[in-house]
C-alpha positions in Angstrom: 15.2 7.2 -18.2 13.4 5.8 -15.2 12.5 2.1 -14.7 9.1 1.3 -16.1 7.0 -1.8 -16.3 4.1 -2.7 -18.6 2.2 -5.6 -20.0 0.8 -6.1 -23.5 -2.2 -7.9 -21.8 -3.5 -5.0 -19.7 -3.0 -1.2 -19.1 -1.8 0.2 -15.8 -4.7 0.3 -13.4 -6.8 -1.6 -16.0 -8.6 -4.9 -15.8 -6.5 -8.1 -16.0 -8.0 -10.4 -18.6 -9.6 -13.6 -17.4 -6.9 -15.7 -19.1 -4.4 -14.7 -16.4 -6.7 -15.6 -13.5 -8.1 -18.6 -11.7 -11.2 -18.3 -13.8 -9.2 -18.7 -17.0 -6.0 -20.5 -17.9 -4.1 -19.1 -14.9 -1.0 -18.3 -16.9 1.4 -15.5 -16.1 0.9 -12.3 -18.2 3.6 -11.0 -20.5 5.7 -8.3 -18.8 8.1 -5.8 -20.4 10.4 -3.2 -18.8 12.6 -0.3 -19.8 15.1 2.0 -18.1 17.0 -0.5 -16.1 19.8 1.5 -14.4 23.3 0.8 -15.6 24.4 -0.1 -12.1 21.7 -2.8 -11.8 23.1 -6.4 -11.6 19.7 -8.1 -11.2 16.0 -7.6 -11.0 13.3 -9.0 -8.7 9.6 -9.3 -9.3 6.9 -9.5 -6.6 3.2 -9.7 -7.6 0.8 -9.2 -4.7 -2.8 -8.3 -3.8 -2.9 -5.7 -1.0 -6.7 -6.0 -0.9 -7.1 -9.5 0.5 -9.5 -10.8 1.3 -12.0 -8.0 0.8 -11.1 -4.5 -0.6 -13.6 -2.9 1.8 -11.7 -4.4 4.7 -8.3 -5.6 3.7 -6.6 -7.8 6.3 -3.5 -9.0 4.4 -1.3 -8.7 1.3 -1.5 -11.9 -0.6 1.6 -12.8 -2.6 1.0 -14.3 -6.0 4.5 -14.6 -7.5 8.1 -14.1 -6.6 11.1 -14.1 -9.0 14.6 -12.8 -8.2 18.0 -12.8 -9.8 16.4 -11.9 -13.1 19.3 -10.9 -15.4 19.4 -7.1 -15.8 20.2 -7.7 -19.5 16.7 -9.0 -20.4 13.8 -6.7 -21.0 10.8 -8.8 -20.1 9.1 -12.2 -19.5 6.9 -14.0 -21.9 3.3 -14.9 -21.3 2.9 -18.3 -19.6 6.5 -18.3 -18.3 6.2 -21.9 -16.9 5.8 -23.3 -20.4 8.8 -21.3 -21.7 12.4 -21.8 -20.9 13.1 -19.8 -17.7 16.0 -17.5 -18.4 19.2 -18.8 -16.8 19.9 -17.7 -13.3 16.3 -16.7 -12.3 15.3 -18.1 -8.9 11.7 -18.4 -7.5 10.2 -17.7 -4.1 7.2 -19.1 -2.5 3.8 -17.5 -3.0 1.1 -17.6 -0.4 -0.2 -20.9 -1.7 3.2 -22.2 -0.5 4.2 -23.0 -4.1 6.7 -21.5 -6.6 5.4 -20.1 -9.8 2.6 -17.7 -10.7 -0.7 -17.9 -9.0 -3.3 -15.9 -10.9 -5.9 -13.5 -9.3 -8.7 -15.3 -7.6 -10.4 -12.8 -5.3 -13.2 -14.1 -3.0 -15.1 -10.8 -3.2 -14.7 -7.3 -4.7 -12.4 -5.6 -7.2 -8.8 -6.2 -6.1 -5.6 -4.5 -7.2 -2.7 -6.7 -8.2 0.7 -4.9 -7.9 3.5 -6.1 -10.1 6.6 -4.7 -8.5 9.9 -4.8 -10.3 13.0 -3.9 -8.4 16.4 -3.2 -9.9 19.2 -4.4 -7.5 22.9 -3.4 -7.5 23.9 -7.0 -7.0 22.9 -10.6 -7.5 21.4 -12.2 -4.5 22.5 -15.6 -3.0 20.2 -18.6 -3.4 17.7 -17.9 -0.7 16.1 -21.4 -1.2 12.5 -20.4 -2.3 12.1 -17.4 0.1 8.9 -15.9 1.2 8.4 -12.2 0.5 9.7 -11.1 3.9 13.0 -13.0 3.4 13.5 -11.6 -0.1 12.6 -8.1 1.1 15.3 -8.4 3.9 17.9 -9.7 1.4 17.1 -6.7 -1.0 17.4 -4.1 1.8 20.0 -1.5 0.8 20.4 -3.0 -2.7 17.4 -1.5 -4.6 18.5 1.2 -7.1 15.1 1.6 -8.8 11.5 0.3 -8.6 8.6 0.2 -11.0 5.0 -0.8 -10.4 2.3 -2.0 -12.8 -1.2 -2.3 -11.3 -3.9 -4.6 -12.7 -7.4 -5.1 -11.4 -9.6 -8.1 -11.2 -13.1 -8.9 -9.9 -14.7 -12.3 -10.3 -18.2 -12.6 -11.7 -20.7 -14.4 -9.6 -22.0 -17.6 -11.3 -24.7 -19.2 -9.2 -23.0 -20.0 -5.8 -19.6 -19.5 -7.2 -17.8 -16.2 -6.4 
């Protein structure tokens, strides 16, 4: 069985409900996975928007959430993780708002893709002290034994002057 990632909140390549965005409650969506390889010791999750700021002319990949050292024995994360007990051992990295935790989709223009990337690693990582994506990626180098991607999409509706 290969590693797979899904959410009860949205289908792969489907729209992310407003509840999980800056236009709603801004809570993290529920995530579930299957097929974690037997040699995996931990998991890492990176949620990012490769279409920032404008999908017609993307200039950067905006990081929305980083978790690592997720125990390989669990099979998902609940909705609104910040208001649930974080499973023991999970560490957080900094998103591009320079904060830990989930930052929901909030695109300035256009329909953006949000890639939820789950990595199975063959070891636990040291405490990287709230790493940015580049630091976590370097620490994971040579340790990834499987990867799964769940894509969600979101476009903000224009209300008056608000985009």
